N, C-alpha and C positions, 0 to 999 in steps of 0.2 A: 604866845610863841607864834613866830612865822614859819609853818608846818610846810612851807615850799619856797625856803630860800636857796636862790638861784647861786650853787654855789660854783657852777661852769666856769673856767677860763678864770678864776681869781687869782690874781698877785699878791700876795701877801709880803710886803716891805718891812722885816723885822729890825728897828731900832734897838732893842734889847738895851744895854748898858752904853752902847757906843755917843748918847747923848753928854758920856762923861761928868754927869752930873751940874750939867751949865744946859739951861734953859737957852741962851744965846745959840749955842751948837746945836742942840735938839731942834730947834725951828730951822735952823739952816740948811741941815739934813732933810726935814721934811718938804722945805721950799724946793730944793734943788731936786730930790727924787719924784715930786709930784709933778715937776715939770716934763719928766722921761716918762711917765704915766699917759698924762696928757695929752704929749707928741704921737706916743703909741695908740693912743684913744681906745686902752683898755682897762678892764674892772679892775683897780687897785685897794688896798687895804694896807694901811701903817698900823702895824703892832708895837704895843708895849707890853711889858714885863711888869706886876704888881709883887711886891714883896712888904708885908707888914714886919718891919726890922726890928719891932718891941718883941715880937712873940717867934719869928720865924728862925730868928739864931738862938740857939741856947744860949743864956746869959752867960755860963760859964767859957762859950767861946768869942764871946764880941770883944773885937779889937785884935784878935789874933791874926797874925801877919803870916803863920805858916800854916792858912787853908786858903788857896787863892780864891779860890769862889766869894769866903767869906769877907777879905778883903777889896775885891772887887765891888760888892754891893754896899758896901760900907762908904767907900768912897765916891761912888756914883751918886747917892743919895740924892732924891728928889723930892721936894715937901708935894702935898696933896694938890696945893694952888699952882705949884710948879709944873703938876700933870693938865690942870686944869687948863694952863695957857697952851700948854703942846696939841691938847685934846683938839682947842677950837682952832688950833693952827692946821689941824688936817680937815677939821671940818669946811674950813674957809676954801682950800685946795682940793673941797670935790671930792676926798677918798672916804671908802669906809672906816671906820675905826672900830680895831680889833684888840684885844688884849689877853695876855696870859697871866691867871693869878697862880701864886702859889701856895695862898692859904686862904682859908674860908672868908678873913674880914677881908681881903682882896678882892673876892667876889663879890659883897656888898657892895664896895668902890665902883664896881666894874657897872654895877645896874644903877647905882645911884648919879652915877654920871652919863648913863644913857649911852654906851657904847652899843655898836652894832654885832659883833662876834663874839665869843669867847674860844680861846685858844687854848687846850690842855697841851703842855709840855710832856714828852716820853716819860720824864723822869714823876711825873703825877698822873699818869692814865690807869694806874692800877694804885692809886692814893684814895681809897673807897670813901673813908670820910669827906674830904675833900671833893671827890666826883659828884657824891649825893648831894652836896650846897650846889655845884655847878648844876647838875639838873633841876633844880628849884629855881634857877635863875630863868626861865625861858625866854634864852636864846639861843641863835642859831651858833653848834658848836662844832670845833674842827677838833679831831684830837689825833696827835702824833702816837707812833708806834715803834719808836726805835726802842731796840735792845729786849723786845717784849717776843716772850714765845708766842708761837700761834693760839696756845691753847687760852695765853692770857686775853689775847686779842680777841678770839669767842667770847669770853666773859665781859669784855667791855664791850660789844657790838650787843649783846644778850641784854648788859646792865641798860645800854643807851633806849632800844628797843622796848624793853617794859617800862619805861619812865614815857616814850612817847619822846624820847629826845630827835630834834632836827637836828641830825648831826652827819659829819664826812670825817674819812680814815685819812691819816700821812703816810705815806711808806714813809719812813726817817729810818737814817744812820747816823748813831749819836755817836760818832769820831770826827773832832775837831782840829784841822781838816779833815773829810774823807777822800781817799784816793779812790780812782776810778775803780780798782776792782772790790773795794768795797761799797759799792753802791748797791749791787744785787737788785737790780731794775726790776728783774722778771715779777719780782716780790709784790708789785704794783698789776701785773696780771694776774697772780694769786689772789691777792685781797678783792680785785674786782670779780673773778669767778667764785670765790668762796662768799663774797658777801654781793649779789648781783643788785641789791637795792641799796646800795650806799655807796655815794661817791668817793673817789679815793685820788689822792694826791700826790706829791713828792715836795715834801722837806729837807733842802739840799745843802750841803756843808760842804761841796766841793772847792776847789780852787775857782775864784771867783771870775779868772780868767776863760776857765773850762765854759765853751758854749756848746758841747756835743752830746754834754748830758742830759739837759732838757728837751734836745730834740728827741732821744731816745725815749726818755719817760714820755712825752708827750703822742709819740706814737704806739706806746704801751698804752694808753689810756687813762694816764693821769689828765685829772681836770681841774687842779690847784696846785699852784707852784707856789714854795715861801723861801725867802733867800735874806741874811743878814743884810744890814745896810749900813753903811757911816758915811762919812769925810776925815781926808786928813786934814789936817791944820798943825798949826807950828805946837809942838809940842805933843800930838797926838799922830799915833802911828795904828793905822787898822790892823785887825787881825786877820790869821791868813785863810779866814772864812768868811769875811764881810767885804761887799761889793760897794764900788763908788757909783757914782750916777752913771759914769761913761760905762762901767760895765754891766747894769745893769740896762741901760739901753741895748747894748748886745746881746744880754741874755734873753730878752723879751722878743728880739728881733731874730733870733735864732728859734726863737718858739713860732713866730709867724712865716718863716723859712719852713719849717718842718709843717706846717700845716699848706703851707702853699704845695708842697711834695707829698704830701699823703693824699692831697685830693677829698674826693667825697664818697661818703659812707656808701652810698649806695651805687649800683651798676648803671653807668651813665652811657649811652650811645654816642660813638663818637664819629662823624663822617667819614675822617682821614682813615680812620680802624677799619671800616665795611671796606670803605674803597682797596687800600691797602691788603684786604684779604679776598677779595671777592673774585679775583683773577688766580688765585691759589685753590679753589673750590670747586672740585666737579660740576659740571653742567648736565642737562639732560638731553641726549642727543634720540634720533630716529633711528632703530638699525632696518627700517621698510616703509614701504610708502603708509598712509592710512586715510580714511574718507572720514568726513562729515557726520557727529554722532558714533564712530565706533568707541569702543572702550579700549582704552590704552592702560596695557600691561609690562610688566618688568620685562616680560620675554620682545617686548615690543621695543626697548630704549637700550642703551647703553649710556655709561656715565665715563665724562672724561673732562680734562681743564682744557682752556680756561672756562672760565662759568662766565657769561657774557650777559651783557645790560638787559634788565627783563626776564634773563633766559631762568628756568625753573633749577634751582639745585638738587643735587641727589639727595639732600637732607629735607626736601620740600615736595619733591615726589610722591603721589600717593596712585596707590594700585588700584586699578578699574576707575580712573576716573573718565570723563567723558567728552570728546572732542566735539569742536563746533566748528571748525574748519578743515578742508583738507592740507595733509603736510607728507611732503617726498623723504625718503630716506635720506640722512645725515641731515638733515634740517633741525636746528633748535628747537626745544619745546619752551613755549613760553606761558607765562600766567594768562596772556588773553585768548590763548587756543585752549585753553581747558573751560567746560563750562558750569559755573558755581553751583555746588549744591546748596549753599546758604546754611547756616549754624544748624544744629540737630541737637536733641538734647544730649546724645553719647560725648559730642565735642564738649557742651558745656559740663557734664559731668567730670572728662577728663580735667579741664580746667581746676574746677573746684578740688578733687584730688590733689593736685599741685602744691593751692593755696592751703590745703588743709595741712599736710606734710610739712609744707616751710614754715608753718606755724609752728608746730609740733618738735623741726628742727629749731629754730630762732629759741624756743621757750627750752629746748636742749631737755627733752620729753621723747624717751625713746620706746615704741610702742611694738616694734615690730610688723608685719605684714598679716598677719595670720590671724584676720578678724574680718567678721561682719560688719562693713561700715554703711550705714542709713543716712542716707541723704533725704529729711524731712522738707520739701516742697510744697505746701499747704496749698498757693494759689498757682502752682504751675513753678518748672524749671524758669522758666524766664524774668518770674521774680521773685529767685531764690535770693539775688544780692539783698534786698529788702528784708526778705520775708523765709526764715528757714532757719535749718538746725544741721548738724552731723553729728549723729550718735555711735559712738565704737561700743560694741557689747563684749564685755569681758567675762561675765561670767550671768547665769543666769538661771537659780536655782533656787531654794526656797529664798535665798538671798542674790541680790543681783546687785554688779556693777557694770556701770558704764562711763564711757568717756565722752564728755558734753562740749562742744567745738561750736563757736559762733563765729564769723569774719567779722570785720568791723563794719558796721551801720546795720548788720543783721537785728530782727527782732523775730520774737514766737509768740504768735495766738494766747490768748485768753483759753485756758481748758482747767481740766481735774481728772483726779484719775479713782475711780468707783471703789480700789481694792487697794491701790498700790500706796505705801507711804514711801517718802524719798528725803533723802538729807544730800543736799549740794556742797561739796567743798572747791572753793577757786583754787586751781594752783598755778595759773598765770591771766593775767590782763584785767578786767574789769567787766564786773555782771552786775546789771541793775535787774534787780527782782522785784516785781511785784506779788504781792500775795495777798488778794480780797482787797485792792485799793492803797494797803500799807506799802512802800516802793524804799527800799534798801539796796544801798550800793556793796557789792562784795567784792574786799579785794584780795589777794594771794592770802590764804593761809584761813579766810573768812568760812564761815559754815551758817547754813541755815537748812530747817526742817520743814517740809511740805505735808502734812497730812492728809489721809484721802477724803477726799468730798471739798478739798479746797481750790476755788479758784487761783489761777498764779499764772502768771508772764515773764518772760526774760529779755533783755534786749542787752547791746552793747556797743558802744561808739569805737572802742581800742581793737575789740574782740577779745574773745577768753576761754580759756581750755578750762573744765572743769570735771571733777570726780562724783559721779552719782553713785549712791550707797541707798538701795531698796529693797523692801520685801520682793516675790517674783513679777516680774512683768508680765502683761497680759497683752495682747492684741487688739484685744477690742475694748480696753479698759480708760481710754482717753477719751472724754466728752470735750467737744469744744463749743465755745460763746457762739463764733460763728455756726451757723446749722448747716451751710455752705459744705465747710471740710467735712461734717459728722457723715454727708451725704456721698462725699467721696469714696471709690474702692481704696480699699489700702494701696495696691501698686499705682493709683492715681495720683498719691500725693507723698510715697515716698519711693526710690528708688535704693535698690541695697547691692554693694561693691562685695562680690564674695572673698575674693582677693585683692587688696588695692596694691599690692607692690606689681600683679600683674593686670590690675582694670579687668578684670573678669565683670563683665557685665551681660545683660540681657543682649539678643540680638536686637530688638527694636523697645524704641521706647517714645513717648509721645511727647512732643516739644508744646507745651502749652502756654 
């Protein structure tokens, strides 16, 4: 199984029974819709539905016209050979192949034919015998959730995770067609919040002419989009939720339009934006004459708009800065008028405090501010980006609890503890743990035990947040393989922030 299947921005076009039992008509649907996928240059997949009608429909109900689904399935029947022809047509048109099985035999057929993806219909997602069979197919799987209670979705996710299934969820409303008021699109955000490691999509059945819903679904974080497709022809009318090629073109274009409006996730500096704001900011002006080498304090200045080019803004002013030239009353204070102090260790710690708190916020881990936060900089703060670790001490009695944090790209040197036994559990990110030369990558939820006297080190490319549960921590308990670290006094290789909400630091720190 490809455990890293890229579900992102996958457009699933479901032919369902709209081939009407005709290979010729089915090929035409595939051909026309694949053209739309190519025009847009998106990741497209053509979906079939498989049912073994010999066993799927109870023998006493076969041929019954008073059950619309039975009548439709029987009247649109295709042989395995027919589906093979349509399957090859999809491949020829360079789309991914996806299929929904409604029984165990159909799963076998999907595997045998070589489909790329399995799709589970809403009505089958808690059909546990079928789900068990699907889980053994070793294919990326997309599961619809129409009509399910949240507790049922919890079970589906748990089932899939336990079987290490590479899967995604689809918010789906099993009403055909679906009105806008029934779409409940906030469920997309709910599923993403509830299952942060699972891709979430939107399986749509609204009016095919409606292109607003996909824009909203996209803005809420949906990454997979599914729609029924078909073609009108002589004697064939489409149902009210199936799209023509023209409608699919507009549908995907609307998705593109919404991406244009949504822009980028990360904050982006825009020159025009800065230019429009600068004159609204207050700049720093002198309220008295000052000389070269004078210290400049709040009492020596006033703040007023406009803030002019190269002028220090009110927010940039630092009390106690040193002037490097004479200035007159009412002159503007520019950056070139201030002697640079250069970087200090306190500046660096301030920066790392913000980075650590940002990581905790991103991981949605709330700790508060009333902790001692220890910054371990084994080779000096100037090398903290490469070698270091942040430790938040929560409890230290006969048992000890700490939160360990490393920023992306940081490592921690080889060391052992004379007395302390510790267990790490990763809460967020990836931790590469080296125990006596044996390297293990810990993912969220994974744990590892390190016994006293055991050499170990850790690093991360992504950054991580981990919980450390141990016996009592002692300040003289760590022995490093690099003896130069052992020779340093504790305050030379560690900085403690007493209350990081207010950044209470020592007055002076050595910048190494």
